[in-house]
N, C-alpha and C positions, 0 to 999 in steps of 0.2 A: 383436405386435412386427414391424416392417417388416424386409425383407431388408437385409442389410448390403451396402454398395457395395463395389466392388473395393478402393478405398483404405482403407475401414474394415476390410476383411478383412486387408489387408496390415499395417495398424497393429496389429490384434489379435494377429497372428502374432508380432510383435516383442516383445510384453510377456508375460513369464511370470507367470501369475496369483499364485502364492504367493511369488514372489521379492522380497526386500528389496534394492533397488538402492543403490549408493553415490550420493552427490550428483553426482559427476562423470559416472557412468554415466547417471543420470536426465537430466542437463542435455544430454547428447548425444542420448539417446533421444527426448526430447520434440520435438526438431527433426525426427527421422526419421519420427515418427508423425503429423506435422501436414501436411495436404495442402490447406489452404485457399488460395484464390486471393489472399487479402489477408494482410497481415502480422499474424498472430494474436498476441494477448497471451500471455505465459507467466505462469501463476498458481501461487501456493503456498498450501496449506491446512495449517495446523498445529493439531492438537487438543491442548489443554493440560489438565493435571491440576489445574484450578482450578474453583471454584464462583463464576461471575460474579454470582450473586445476592447474594454477600457483598462489601461494599465493600472489605474488606481482601484480596480475591482478584481484584479487577478489574485487567486488564492493558490498558493503553492508553499509546501513546507515538508517537514519530516516529523515522524512520531515514532517513539519506541514503545512497542506493544508489550505489556507486562508479561504475556505468556508466549511471545514470539509468534511467528507465522506458521510454524510447523513445516516449513519448506527448508530444504538444504540449499543455501545460497552460495553460489560459486563466485568467489571474489578474486579479482586480479588487482594487484598493486603494482603500479608503475612508479618507481622511485629511484633515488640515488643509491649506490652500493652500501652506504653507511646505514641505511634504513631497512635493508633487505632482511636481516636476521630478526629484527623486531617484528616485521610484518609477518614473517613465517611463524614465529612463536605465538602471534596473536590469532593465527588460524587461517591466514590467506591461502587460497588454493594455488595461486600462481603469483610469482614475484619476479620482477626483472624490469627491463626497460626496452632497449633497442630491438632485441629479438622478438618481443611481443608486439611492438609497434609494427615491425615488418610482417608479422603473422596477421595482424588486424588489416593491414593494407592489402593482404592477399585474400581477405574475406573471412578470417577466423573470428567468430564472436560467440564461442561456446562458454559464455560467462553470464552472470546476472548483474554484477556490480563492478565498476572500475573505480579504484581509489588512487589518488595521486597527490603530488605536492605542487604548490604554486610555481616553483621553479621549472617544473616539467611541462606545464601547460603549453608552452611555446611549441614543443614537439608534438603534442597531442592535437593541436588545432587542425592539423592537416587530415586528421582522422574523422572530422565532423561528418563527412558524407556517409561514412560507414556506421559510425556510432550514433549520430543524431536520430535517424529514423527508428532505431532500435531502443531509444531511451537510455543509452549507455554512456553518454557524454558526461564526464565528471563536472560537478558544479559546486561552487562554494556554498550556495544556499542549501544544498542537500547534505552538506558535510563531507562530500567526497573529494574535495580539494582542501587539503589540510597539511600542516606541518607534523601533526601527530597521527601518522598513518596507522600505527598499531591500535590506538584508541578507536579510530574509525572502523577498523576491521572488526574489533570486538563488538561494537555497537550494531553493525550490520548483521553479524552472526547471531546476536542475541535477539534480533527482531526489529531493528530500526528500518523503517520504510519511508520512501518519499512519495509524495502525491501532488497532483495539480488538477485544477478544475479544467474540464474540456470546453470546447466552444459552445456546448449546449448548457453549460452551467452545472454539470454533474461531476462529482468526484467519485471515482470507482477504485476500489482496492480490495485485496484479499486480507482478511484479518485472522485467519486460522484454518483449522481443518475440522471436518465432521467428527473426527476421533477425539477432539477436545471436549471437555465437559461443557455443559451449558453455561456454567459459571465463568469458565475461562473465555468462552466466546463473548459473553456479555461484558466481561472486564475489558477485553480488547476493543470492543465496539465503543464502550464508554470513553476509553482513552482517546480513540480516534475522533469521536464526535466532540469531546471536550477541546481537543486541539483545534478542530475546525472553528469552534466558537471563539476561541481566544484569538483567532486570526481574522475575525470578521472585519472587512474593510470599512473604514469610517464613511466611505462614499456609498456603501450599500444601504439602501433604504427599504423600508417595509419588512416583510417576513424574510428572515435569513435562511432558516432551515425549512425549506418548502416540503420536502418529503424524504423519508428514509426507508430503504428496502433492504432486507437481509435475504440472502439466497445461498444455495450451494451450487456447485458446478453445473448440475443438470436439474435443479429444482425450480419451482415457481418462486417468485419473489413474495416475501411476507412484509406487508406494510406496517411500519412501526409508528406509533404515536410519539413524536419527539417530546411531548410534555410528560410522558411516562417516566422519563429519566430526570427526576426533580433536581438532583445535584448538578446536572449539566445545565439546566435552565437557570439555576442560581448564578452560574458563571456568566451566561449570556445577559442576564438582566441586572448585573451589578452596575 
C-alpha cells in the first residue's frame, strides 16, 4: 500500500472509524475531507435488506433532487417530427429520430439520457445491445418513455435521476457536488432516502436500511446513522 499524501492524512484524521454520523454532520464532513482540484461528485451508497434476485424485492425508481445533481446532463430525444420543437424548447441537446438511431448503431453514445415516445420503442428495440450495457435504454418506469417528452426533458435537466439496487443489495448514485452547501447535500440525501423508504417491498423482512455511506469522488466513506434522520424514519414506520 502506498504512502498517504498530506491531504489524505488530514482527511483520515477527521473521520472517526467507528462513529455513526448524523446526515447533517456527514454532509459537512464530506466537504472538509475532499481536496480534489475539480468539483468532485458527492455519492451515496445505501445497503438495503432485500434480495434483488427475487422479482418482488427489486427496488428501482426515480427521484427528483431538490437541488439537482450539479451535472450537465446531455439529453437525446427520439420522437416524431411534431414533438421536436417542444423537446428543443425544453432543453434537449439532441432531437431527431432515424439519423440518431443510425448514429447509435454505429457506436455513438455521447449522451447521458435518452427520452422517447411509446410509438418509437419498436425502432429503438434493435439498439438494446448498444444502449443496455450503458444504462441508456429508455424505460417507462424511469419516465423516459412518455407522450410528454418536453416535461420529461425538463425533469431530467432539473435533477431527476433513476436508480436501481444492484445484485449485492446496494443502491449507489450521485446526489450533488462538493461545491454544494452542506444543507443542499443533506436535502438531496433526505429526498433520495425518503424515496427508497417509500419503495420498500412488502416482501422485504427485517432491517430495510442496513447502512448508508456518504463520500465524494476520491474520499473515504462516512457512515451515517439512518436513525439520525428522524423525519425519514417516520415515513418508514408509518
